[in-house]
N, C-alpha and C positions, 0 to 999 in steps of 0.2 A: 850321270856321267858314266861312260864306258871307255875303258882303255884296253888296248891289245899290245902285249909285249911279246915279241917273237925272238926266239933264240934258236938258230938252226931250224929244226923241223918241229919245234914246240911253240904253240901259241898259248899264252896265259891271258884269258879275257876276264878282266876285272870289271864286275858290274857293281857300281857304287851307290846306286839308288834304284828304287822300284822302277820297273820298265812298264810304262803305260803307252797308250797310242801316240802321245805327243813326242815321245823320245825313243820309240822302237827303232827308228831309222838309224840311231847311233849304234845299236846292237848289230843291226844288219850290215852296216858299213864296216864294222870291226871284224865280223865273221868273214865277210867277203875279202877284206884285206888279208886275213890269215890264209884263206883259200888261194888267193892270188900269189902268195908267197910259198906255195907248195908245202904247207904245214901238214903233218900227218898225226900230230897229237894235239888235241884241243883240251885245255883245262879251263873250265868255267868256274870262276870264283864268285860265289853268291853271298859274300860277307855282308851282313846287315840288310839283306833283301827279304821282304815279306810278301811281295806281290809282283807277278809279271803278267802282262796281258796275253790274250790268246794269240795275237800276232807274234809276240816274242816266243811263245811256245811253238808256233809254226816255224820260225827261223831255227830254233833249236832242233826241232824234228827234222827239218831239211838237212841240217848239219849232220845229224845222226844217220840219216839215209845215205848221204854222200860219203860219210866216213866208212860206212859198211861196204860200199862199193869200192872204195880205195884202200881197204884194209887199214884204215886209220883208227885211232883210239880216242875216246872221249872220256874225260873225268869231270864230275861235278864235285865241288868242295865248298866247305863253309856254309852249308845249307841250314836255314832255320827249320824248326819243326813244321811250320806252316808250308814252307816250300817242299820239304820232304813229302808231306802228305799229298801235295799237288803232283809231284813227280811220281809218287807211287800210284796215284789214281790214273795218270796218263801212261803208266807202264814204262816210263823212261828209265826208272831205276833198275829194271830187269835187263837193260841193254847197255848201260854205262857203268863205268867204274866210279866208285866214290872214295873220297878222302876227307879227313877232317880239316886239312889245311892245304894251301898251295904247295908248301914245302913237302908235305907228305906225298902229294900227287907227283911232284917232280922226282922224288926219290924212287917211287914205284915205277915210273916210266923210263928211267935211265938204266 
């Protein structure tokens, strides 16, 4: 399950279960929904996520690339140790902001 909550220019994308090839389209549709609503702050909430497939990494990478072009900001929060290691290996953590919780990310971006 993936939910996107949009408030003004901020999208909180809650990822509630591991993203595998069978459900990666849910992540893509929520990210596209946020883009279509002119969001310029993306907060990805990875609470309880241990695994995301390479297609999901591609969607996130595309979001990072587009956000850099549009001067948008991206936060990753609530990451497990496994997910942190994956994002460190892909160098994502060198270009995104991180927070322990969604609330912390929201406070930082306001």
